[in-house]
C-alpha positions as CSV (number, residue, x, y, z in Angstrom):
1,M,-2.0,-1.7,-19.7
2,K,-1.6,1.7,-18.2
3,Q,0.9,4.5,-18.4
4,V,2.5,5.1,-14.9
5,G,5.2,7.1,-13.2
6,K,7.1,10.2,-14.3
7,L,8.2,8.5,-17.5
8,Q,4.7,7.3,-18.3
9,S,6.0,3.8,-19.0
10,W,3.4,1.2,-20.0
11,K,2.8,-1.4,-17.3
12,C,0.3,-4.2,-16.8
13,I,-1.7,-3.0,-13.7
14,T,-3.9,-5.7,-12.1
15,P,-6.7,-4.6,-9.7
16,Y,-7.2,-6.5,-6.4
17,K,-10.6,-7.7,-5.4
18,D,-10.2,-6.7,-1.8
19,A,-9.1,-3.1,-2.6
20,G,-9.8,-0.6,0.2
21,K,-10.7,-3.3,2.8
22,A,-9.5,-2.3,6.3
23,C,-6.5,-4.3,7.4
24,T,-3.8,-4.5,10.1
25,D,-1.4,-6.9,8.2
26,S,-0.6,-7.7,4.6
27,S,-1.5,-11.3,5.2
28,Q,-5.2,-10.1,5.1
29,C,-4.8,-8.7,1.6
30,E,-4.1,-9.9,-2.0
31,G,-1.4,-7.2,-2.2
32,E,0.0,-5.2,0.7
33,C,-1.8,-3.5,3.6
34,R,-0.9,0.2,3.2
35,T,-1.5,3.5,4.9
36,S,-0.8,7.1,4.0
37,V,0.4,7.7,7.6
38,T,4.2,7.7,7.8
39,T,4.7,8.4,11.5
40,S,3.1,6.8,14.5
41,S,3.7,6.7,18.2
42,E,5.6,3.6,19.2
43,N,3.4,0.6,20.0
44,R,0.3,2.5,18.9
45,P,-1.9,0.2,16.7
46,V,-2.1,1.3,13.0
47,T,-4.9,0.3,10.6
48,G,-4.5,0.5,6.8
49,A,-6.3,-0.5,3.7
50,C,-5.6,-3.2,1.2
51,Q,-3.9,-1.7,-1.9
52,A,-6.1,-1.2,-5.0
53,D,-3.8,-2.8,-7.5
54,N,-0.2,-4.0,-8.1
55,G,1.0,-0.5,-9.1
56,R,4.0,0.7,-7.1
57,F,3.9,4.4,-7.8
58,G,3.0,7.0,-5.2
59,C,3.8,7.4,-1.4
60,S,2.6,5.0,1.2
61,A,3.7,2.9,4.2
62,T,3.0,-0.8,4.9
63,V,1.2,-2.0,7.9
64,E,2.5,-5.2,9.5
65,K,1.0,-6.9,12.6
66,G,-0.8,-3.6,13.4
67,Q,2.4,-1.6,13.3
68,L,3.7,0.9,10.8
69,G,6.2,-0.8,8.4
70,R,8.4,0.6,5.7
71,A,7.5,3.9,4.0
72,M,8.5,4.9,0.5
73,C,7.7,7.0,-2.5
74,V,8.1,5.8,-6.0
75,D,7.8,8.2,-9.0
């Protein structure tokens, strides 16, 4: 259990074994393939890293099939 977000709510945060591994698609990760990059030239390949845990807080974008996916920030 860990306190997360602006309200410091208690959540069960589970670490992923492949955290930080380079990826180009979420299918290569236990969780999502993410990047801190939120803009990219069209059709330019993007590489991310497997997310560290199942926590949803912070800002990131997904990487799907080597392309930048949805970006969001969660407080």
